[in-house]
C-alpha positions in Angstrom: 125.9 16.8 70.7 122.3 15.0 70.8 120.2 18.3 71.2 116.9 17.6 69.2 115.0 20.4 68.0 111.6 20.1 66.7 110.7 23.7 64.9 106.8 24.0 63.6 106.4 20.4 63.1 103.0 19.1 61.5 101.8 16.3 60.4 98.2 15.9 58.4 96.2 13.2 57.6 93.9 14.2 55.2 92.6 17.2 56.4 93.0 16.4 60.3 96.2 17.0 61.9 97.6 14.6 64.3 100.6 17.1 65.0 99.7 21.0 64.4 103.0 23.2 64.1 104.8 21.6 67.5 108.0 22.7 68.3 110.4 22.4 71.6 113.5 21.5 72.4 115.3 18.8 74.3 118.8 19.7 75.5 121.7 17.3 75.3 121.8 14.5 78.0 118.4 15.5 79.6 115.0 13.5 79.6 112.3 14.5 78.0 108.7 13.4 78.6 105.9 13.2 75.8 102.7 13.1 78.0 99.3 13.8 77.0 95.7 11.4 76.7 95.4 9.5 73.6 95.0 10.6 70.8 97.2 14.1 71.6 99.6 13.3 69.0 102.1 12.5 71.3 103.1 8.7 69.6 103.2 10.4 66.0 105.4 13.3 67.1 107.9 10.8 68.3 107.6 8.6 65.2 108.4 11.8 63.4 111.4 12.3 65.2 112.8 8.7 64.4 111.6 9.2 61.0 109.4 6.5 61.0 106.5 9.1 59.7 107.2 12.1 57.5 106.3 15.4 58.6 104.3 17.0 56.5 105.7 20.8 57.4 108.3 21.9 59.5 111.7 21.0 60.7 113.6 18.5 62.8 117.2 18.5 63.8 119.6 16.2 65.8 122.7 17.4 67.3 122.3 20.8 65.0 122.2 18.5 62.0 118.6 18.3 59.7 117.2 15.4 59.6 113.7 16.0 58.4 114.6 14.1 55.3 116.7 11.5 56.6 116.0 7.9 56.5 115.7 6.4 60.1 118.6 4.1 59.7 120.8 7.6 59.1 119.6 9.6 62.4 121.9 8.0 64.8 119.0 7.2 67.6 117.4 4.1 69.1 114.0 3.1 69.6 111.9 1.1 72.5 108.3 0.2 71.1 105.4 -0.4 73.4 105.7 -4.2 72.1 108.7 -5.4 73.0 109.4 -6.4 69.2 111.4 -9.4 70.6 112.5 -12.1 68.0 110.9 -15.4 69.4 113.1 -17.8 67.9 116.6 -15.6 69.0 118.1 -15.9 72.6 118.5 -12.9 74.6 121.9 -12.5 73.7 120.7 -12.7 70.0 117.8 -10.2 70.4 120.0 -7.9 71.7 122.7 -8.2 68.7 120.3 -8.6 65.9 121.4 -4.9 65.3 124.9 -4.7 65.0 124.9 -7.9 63.2 122.9 -6.3 60.5 125.2 -3.3 60.4 127.7 -6.1 60.7 129.9 -4.9 63.1 133.0 -6.9 64.1 132.4 -10.0 66.4 134.7 -8.7 69.0 133.4 -5.4 69.3 129.9 -7.0 69.7 131.0 -8.9 72.2 132.5 -6.0 74.4 129.0 -4.4 73.8 126.9 -7.2 75.2 129.0 -7.7 77.9 128.4 -4.2 78.8 125.2 -4.2 78.3 123.9 -7.1 80.0 126.5 -5.9 83.0 124.1 -2.6 83.4 120.4 -4.4 82.8 121.4 -7.5 84.9 121.0 -9.7 81.9 124.3 -11.9 82.3 122.3 -14.8 83.7 119.7 -14.7 81.2 121.6 -14.4 77.6 120.7 -18.1 76.4 116.9 -17.8 77.3 114.2 -17.7 74.7 111.9 -14.7 75.2 109.0 -17.2 76.3 111.0 -17.7 79.3 111.3 -14.2 80.5 109.2 -12.5 82.8 107.4 -8.8 81.4 110.1 -7.0 83.0 112.9 -9.3 81.9 111.7 -8.7 78.3 111.2 -5.3 78.9 115.4 -5.1 80.1 116.2 -7.1 77.0 114.3 -4.7 74.5 116.4 -2.0 76.6 119.3 -3.6 76.0 118.7 -4.1 71.8 119.0 -0.3 72.2 121.4 0.7 74.6 123.8 -1.2 72.7 123.4 0.9 69.8 125.5 3.5 71.5 123.6 6.0 70.0 123.3 9.5 71.7 119.4 9.6 71.7 117.1 7.2 72.8 113.5 7.3 71.7 110.8 5.7 73.8 107.1 5.1 73.3 105.0 4.0 76.3 107.6 1.0 77.2 105.9 0.2 80.2 102.4 -0.2 79.4 102.3 -3.5 79.1 103.7 -4.0 82.8 101.6 -4.1 86.4 101.9 -1.3 88.6 104.7 -3.0 90.8 107.1 -3.4 88.4 106.5 0.0 86.3 107.5 2.1 89.1 110.7 -0.4 89.6 111.0 0.1 85.6 110.8 3.7 85.9 113.6 4.3 87.9 115.7 1.7 86.3 115.3 3.8 82.9 115.6 7.0 84.9 119.3 5.6 86.4 120.2 4.2 82.9 120.1 7.5 81.0 121.7 9.5 83.5 124.4 7.2 84.0 124.8 7.0 80.2 124.4 10.3 79.7 122.1 9.9 76.1 119.0 12.2 75.3 116.2 10.4 76.0 112.8 10.8 74.8 109.6 9.3 76.0 106.2 8.7 75.5 103.2 8.3 78.1 99.9 8.8 78.6 101.0 8.3 82.8 101.5 11.5 84.6 103.0 9.8 87.4 105.7 8.5 85.7 106.0 12.2 83.7 106.8 13.7 87.1 109.0 11.4 88.2 111.1 10.8 85.4 111.4 14.1 83.3 113.7 16.9 83.3 111.2 18.5 81.0 107.6 17.8 80.2 105.9 18.5 76.5 102.0 18.3 77.5 100.4 17.5 74.5 96.5 18.0 74.0 94.6 17.5 70.3 98.0 17.6 68.5 99.3 21.0 70.0 101.6 21.7 72.7 99.6 22.6 76.0 102.8 23.8 78.2 106.4 22.9 78.0 108.0 23.0 81.6 110.0 21.0 84.2 107.8 18.5 86.2 107.5 21.0 89.7 106.4 24.2 87.5 104.1 22.5 85.3 102.3 21.5 88.9 102.7 25.2 90.4 101.7 27.1 87.8 99.5 25.4 85.2 98.5 27.9 82.1 95.3 26.0 81.6 92.6 24.1 83.2 93.6 20.8 80.9 96.9 21.0 82.6 95.6 21.5 86.1 93.4 19.0 86.0 96.1 16.6 83.8 98.9 16.9 86.2 98.5 15.9 89.9 96.6 12.9 91.8 94.2 13.3 92.4 93.5 16.1 90.4 93.0 20.3 90.7 89.6 21.1 91.9 88.1 23.3 89.5 85.1 25.3 90.7 83.2 27.6 88.8 82.5 31.8 90.3 80.4 33.9 90.0 79.9 37.8 90.1 77.2 39.4 92.7 77.2 42.5 94.4 79.8 42.4 97.5 82.3 40.3 95.5 83.1 37.2 93.8 81.5 33.6 94.9 81.4 30.0 94.4 78.4 29.5 92.1 76.0 28.2 95.0 78.1 29.1 97.9 77.7 32.3 100.5 80.8 33.0 101.4 82.8 34.9 98.8 86.3 34.4 97.5 87.1 37.8 96.1 85.7 41.6 97.3 85.9 42.6 94.2 83.2 41.2 91.3 85.2 39.8 88.5 82.7 37.7 85.8 83.5 34.3 84.1 86.3 32.7 86.2 87.5 29.2 87.5 89.0 28.7 90.8 91.4 26.0 91.3 92.7 24.3 94.3 94.4 21.0 94.7 93.1 18.5 97.0 96.6 18.4 99.2 95.9 22.3 99.6 92.8 22.1 101.0 92.3 22.2 105.2 89.4 21.0 107.0 87.9 23.0 109.8 88.1 26.9 111.4 86.0 29.5 109.4 86.2 28.4 106.2 83.7 27.7 103.4 80.2 25.2 104.5 80.7 22.2 102.9 79.0 18.6 103.2 81.1 15.5 102.9 79.7 13.4 99.8 82.3 10.5 99.6 85.2 9.2 101.8 88.0 7.3 100.0 90.6 5.7 102.3 94.0 5.4 100.5 96.2 4.4 103.2 98.7 7.4 104.0 96.0 9.7 103.0 92.1 9.9 102.9 90.3 11.8 99.6 87.5 13.4 100.9 84.6 14.5 98.7 82.4 17.2 99.3 79.5 19.9 98.4 80.5 23.4 98.7 77.1 25.0 97.2 76.4 23.6 93.6 80.1 22.7 93.3 82.0 19.6 94.1 85.7 19.7 95.7 87.8 17.0 97.1 90.7 17.3 100.4 93.0 14.7 100.6 93.8 14.6 104.3 96.9 12.4 105.9 96.0 9.6 107.5 92.3 8.1 108.0 89.8 10.7 108.9 86.8 10.8 111.3 84.1 11.6 108.7 81.1 10.1 107.6 79.1 10.9 104.3 76.3 13.8 105.0 78.0 15.0 107.8 79.1 18.8 107.9 82.3 20.8 107.8 84.1 23.8 106.9 87.0 24.0 104.4 90.0 26.5 104.0 93.0 26.9 102.0 95.7 29.6 101.7 95.2 32.4 99.5 98.6 31.7 97.5 97.4 27.9 96.9 94.6 29.3 94.5 94.6 29.3 91.0 92.3 31.4 88.9 91.5 30.4 85.2 89.5 32.4 82.3 85.9 30.7 82.2 86.0 30.8 78.6 89.4 30.4 77.0 91.0 27.9 80.2 93.9 29.9 80.6 95.5 31.1 83.5 94.6 35.1 84.8 97.9 36.2 87.1 96.2 39.1 87.4 93.4 38.0 89.4 95.8 35.7 91.7 97.4 38.7 92.9 94.4 40.6 93.6 93.4 37.3 95.3 96.4 37.5 97.8 95.8 41.3 98.5 91.8 41.2 99.2 91.9 37.7 101.3 95.3 38.8 103.9 96.6 35.2 102.7 94.0 33.2 103.8 90.7 32.6 101.9 88.8 32.3 105.2 89.4 35.7 106.1 87.9 37.3 103.5 84.3 36.1 104.0 83.5 38.4 107.2 
């Protein structure tokens, strides 16, 4: 078994909590992603699982065994770092085999594993080369090979693709995901890139300031963000967050006349994803402020009252800055959050769906 269990784990540096009472599970054979901005505690959490740092409180179990106080070498894990950490004076084969040599693995077994790993990663033609003779992607494959050859049930990766260009990152993340599925290992992957997390993970742990902001499968994290932070962090472009104000006759987008809710509900934020915003009809009056053509889509930034909102429309939009238009969206695409806490308000969203007859533009009359 290779399930990872993290229970109430904290890591203090003096009075500062780098990781603050974090709990989650990584199922055996799953791909778990630790996601968040710089300084959120995701890499520290990974190092605590690896045993490179000691927990201040809490427990860590791997395969049902409490490893909290075990040395890294006894946890049966492999790790890939952000820097490839290859020995420049050793060949590709020697770099991959380094750990097995240290553990005095028999020669025949080393040869068998090397042949298997080189075949998996397409490194057979490169085994005699030195790291300086390799591209960035090839060096990353060597670092992966050194982890895989250990044949441990758990592999930890700390932002392994951050040094690669965009195209190569996309290729490597597909390879890593396919490799994890083929080998059936439990993988914990740290990244600040939500595109990597969404495309690779079975489950995402979104972290903020040392705490777990939300833990969910990628589709749930996208469809039902529990906080404003999660709503803005997941999605490209990020979700529009609009301030609402309550007045006589209903709840309105601040600075705009058409109402969003028939009832007056104070201290609310409205979230709408750019791809759910449509142009035309009898929607909310808006004015174009900026246009970004992205190829397959166009990002149209608009002013609605005193608020800013972005619409993502397919293809190239025949619009110009300053042009007036109307924006609309379905009521089941609206997300409501408490303005003070930033937490999701599903009770308000349910009222919105009843009050707007399933499309926001029908609530204006």
